[in-house]
N, C-alpha and C positions, 0 to 999 in steps of 0.2 A: 800714344804709345801702342795703344793697339791697333792703331792704324799703322804705326812702323814695323810693329812685326809681319802683320798679317799681308803688309805690302813685300815683304822681304821672302815670305815662305810662298806666296804665290807665282814671285818671278823667278823664285829659286825654282819651283817643282816645274813651270812652263818649261825653265832652259832643260831641266832632267828629262821630261817627256820628248822635247827634241831631240835628246841625245838619245835615250832607250828605246825611242818608238824608231829605228832606223831599219830598214828593210834588211835581211839578210842576204849577203852576196852568193849567186850559185856557184859551183864549182866549176869547171871547166868543163868536165864532163856530161854538165847538164844544160850545155848549151842549147837554147832551140832556135831552129831555124823560122825565118820570118817569111809569110807568105806574100806571094806580090799581090801590089794592089789591083783593085780590080778595074776593067776597062773602063766602066761607067761610074761617077762619083756621084754617092747621093748627099746631101746636103741637108743636116738639123740642128735645129736652134735648141740650145740648153742654158737654161739659166742658174750658172754655176753658185749665185747665192744661197738657192734653195738646197744646195746639197753641203753648203758649209758644215751644219749638225752632223754630217755622217762622219766627218773627219775627227779621229783619233782624240787632239786636242781640242776638239768643239767646247769642251764642259771646260775647260783649265781658261780659253778664253772667256768664256761667258762670266767664269768665276772672275777674273780682272775686270772685266767691264762691269761687272753689279759693285765692286770694290772703287771703282771709279765714280760710279753713281751714287755710290753711298759719301765718298768724303765730299762733294760738290751739293749734298740733300744735307749733311751733319750741322745742324747749329752751334755753336758755343764750340765746336770743337773738341780739344782734348785738356785735360788738367791733371795737376800734380796734387793730391792731399793726402795730408799728414792724419798716421793712427791719432784717435784721439785717450785719453782714459789715462791712468797712473803711469809715472813714469815714460810718458808719450815723448819726452826730451830725450830719454834715452833707445829710443828706436829709430831705426832708419825709416826715410819716408819711401812709403810704397804710390806707386804708380796706380792712378783709377780714371776707365772712362768714365766720363761727366756725366753718361749717362745710363751706365747701369753698374758702376763703379766695381767693377772685374780689376783685382790686385794684378801686379806683375806676372807673379807665379802662378798664377789660373791662364794668362794669356800665354807665357813660355808654355807651360802643359797643354793649354787647348792649341796651338798652334805644331808643338813637335805632335800630339795625337793625330791634327788635321794631314800633317806632311807624311806621317806613317802608312796611317791608310790609305792617301794616294800613290805611295811608292806601292803597297803592298797589290795594289791595284793594276799600277803600271808593272808589275812583275808577273801579274796572271796574263796579264794580255799578251806579254811578251811572251812568254812559255808556252800560251796557245798558240801563237802565231809562230813560233818556231816548230811546234806539233805538226802542223798543219803544214808549215815549209817540208817538215821530213818527209810525210806522206807524198807531195809531191815531187820531191826530189827521189824518192823509192822508186815511182810510177813509169818517171822518166827513165832513171838508170833502167829499169826492169824492161822497157822497151827497146832502148839502145842496147842491151846486152843480148837480148832473143834473136836478134838476127844471126848473131856470130855463134849463138848456142845451135840455131838450127842450121847453121852451115856444118859445123863438127859433128852435128847429128847425122844429116846426110852421108857424111863420107862415114864413119860409124856405120851407118844402116847397109849402103852399098859394101863395104869391105867385108859384113856379118853374109850377105848375099852370095859374094865372090867364094867365099870359102863354103859357107852350103850345097854350091853350084859342086865344087869338087869333091866334097863328100860323097854327094850323089855320082860324080864320075867315077872317084873311085871304088865305092859297093858297087856298080851296076853291073860288071860281069858277074861277081858272085851272083848275085841276085836272080839275074838272068839263068845264067847255068843252075840256081838251083830250081825256079820255075820250069825252065826246060824239064827237068829229070822227075821232077814233080806230074808234070803234063803226060809224060812219056809213061809213066808207072800206072797215073789215071787211064791209060787206053788198055793196059796189062790188064787191066782187073777183069776188062771185059772179053778178053780173049780167052776162049775153051782150052781146055790141055795144059795149061799153066798152074802150077801151086799158088792158088789166090791167096792162102794164108801168109806165104812169104812175099808176094806182090803187096797186100795189104801193109804188111809191115814197114816193106819199104817205103810204100808210100805214105805212109805218116813221118817217119825220119826226112824224109824233102820234103814235107810241110813244115817241119819242125824248122827245119835248116833255113826255109823262106820266110818264116815268120820271126826268127832268131836277126836272121840279115836287114831285116824291115826296122826291127826294133830297135837293133844298134846303129840304124841309120839314122831313124829319127831321134833317137837319144841324143847323137851326135851333134843335127843340127838344132835341137831344142838347147843343148849346153852354149852353140854359138849364139844363137837370139840372147839366151838369157844374159851372157856375158856383155854383147853388144847394150842390151837395155841396163847394164848395172855400168858400164859406161857414159852411156848419157844420163843417167841419172844422175853419176856422181859429179859430171859435167854443171849440169845444172844447179846442184847443190853448191858446187864452188863457186856458181857464180853469184850466187844467192848469198855465199859466205864472205864474197868481195864487195858485194852491196853493202853488207849486214856492215863491215868491218866500215866501210868510208861513213857511213850513215853514223854510225857510235861515234867514231873519231870526230864528224862534223858537229854531233849532237855534245858531245863533251866540251868539244872547244866553245861552241855558244854558250851552255850552260855555265861555264865558269867564264865568259863575260859577261853574262846576265848577273851574274853572284856579284862579282867584281865591281858593277855599275851600281849595283842597291845597296852594297858595303858602302862605297864612295859616295854613294848621295845621302845613306844615312848620316854617315860621316861629317859631310858638308852640311847636312840640317843643323846636326847639332853646333858643329861652328857658328852656322850664321844664328841662330836663335842663342844661341849663350853670347856672341861677341857685342849685343847690346849691353852699350853702360848703363850702370846706375845713377840718375842723375841724383844729387845730394843740395837743398836748398837753391832747388833754379836753376843748377848747374850740369853741363855734359860737359865731354871732351872730343875736343875735334881728333882725326885722324893722328895729327903731329904732335898730340899732345897737350896741347894749351886749353885753359876752360874758355868755355864759350859758353855765351846767355842763351840759355831755352824759353821761349815764351810759355806761357798757359796751354799753347793751342799744340804743344808737341812739335811746335817747329824751331828752327834758330833764328835768331832775329836779323831780319833783315833781308833773308830772303826763304824760298820756300823748300819745304820737307823735300831733301834728297829722296826719300823714299815714294814720293808722289810721280816724280819727276824720271824717277824708273819704272816705276810700274805704266805709266803714258808709253814711254818710248817701247816696253817690250810688249802691250799690249798691242800697238799699233806694227810693230815687227812680226809678232806673232799671226797677227791678222793677214799679213801680206803673205806670209809663208804659207799659213792654211789655203790661200787662195790658190798661189803657185800646184799647190799638192791638189787641189781638185782641179785646176785647168788641166795640170799633166795628165792626171788617170783619168780624164773623161777624153783627153783626145788619146792616150795611147788605146782606150777599149774601142773609140770609135774608126782607129785607125786599122785594127783588128777584124769590126764587121764590116770595114769597106766604107765608113760614112766619114765625111767631111763637117765636124762642127763649127758653130758659130755663136758667139756667147753675147750677139747681141740681135736683137729681134728681127725678123725681116719679113715684109710682107711674101704669102706663100710661102713661107719654110715653115714644116710641123715643127712643134714641140715635141722634143725628144727628152725631157727633164727626167721623167718619172721611169723611163725605161731608164735611162743612167743610173737612176738611183738603184734601181731594183738590180742592175748589174753590177755596182760598188757594194752594195750590201753582201751580195752572192761571194763576190770576188774579194773583199778583204784589201788592205791596202799596205800589207807587207810586200807584195810583187811590184809596187810601183816606187821602190827604193825613195820615200821623201826627201823634200829638199829642205825639211827641216834639220838634215845633219848639219847644214851651213850653222846652224846655232850652236855647237858643240863647243864647250867651253875649251879651251888651250891648255 
């Protein structure tokens, strides 16, 4: 019975991992251009089998394979043992592992605990992947908006420069006249026979007039520059706010989706674990409700345990999907590097397995839109 519980939980978690570990789609505004392929194509060999362990579902596959190996190596299978002692006849039979004597309730608790822990790990990985995707989205969107901001900023700066020229033209005549008057008075201070005190007073007034006109001109030009800078800053802040709003909406949507997936997964685990019948007197019930004899090995008489068949099928399917993910991720990375990869060893072809392993660790898996989404339940 332990096998039946374990098989169900492992298969369920594998399916949930496939459903939850799907990459995030980028908004249309964040689409990236594909670089043109290089003229000369390089070829490298990659041993994709060595990269399987880097896949996020590799641990689930290992657990499933380990369970199958345990089934093949278990002598004596599993049995049902009644409790002994006083009033034993009044007690319902309790299922035990033939080797460890683990009760059904303990199996359910262990299975639920393992499933919950696995889901928490999946949720953590999913939210970390979301954070990384949000940072990437913000960087891409900021670069896309920068050209528009720079163009509008140049327009604002050109307008400000034209306004400053208008100020210079408008104040130019007054400033020239004031400077000419001051220069003439300066000359008069050196002429004899003229009241020097009166000339000196007039010269001070003329210099103050020049300073006043210059200060007014500079102040007006400074106001123009400040206004232009304020408009540019506001423009940049508006673009930052626009990006923040889009990121926030996307983050809320994805967080809600993750939370909904987790809640649904937990409910499904509870249903799966709680759906096992409690056989009495060596009997269980089929899906149709008719009593079916169950032997001491936890299998229905005349056919193999359906849980084992499910596990074998799910294990094979998951391994195929993981291999597809790895091959596609390597191919995508190679295309960006201008490299053609082959997955069968050839004479003279360099081995780039380690290089692509490092690239996969750095890149992560969310960018590759894993094909494991095909396992999503209907």
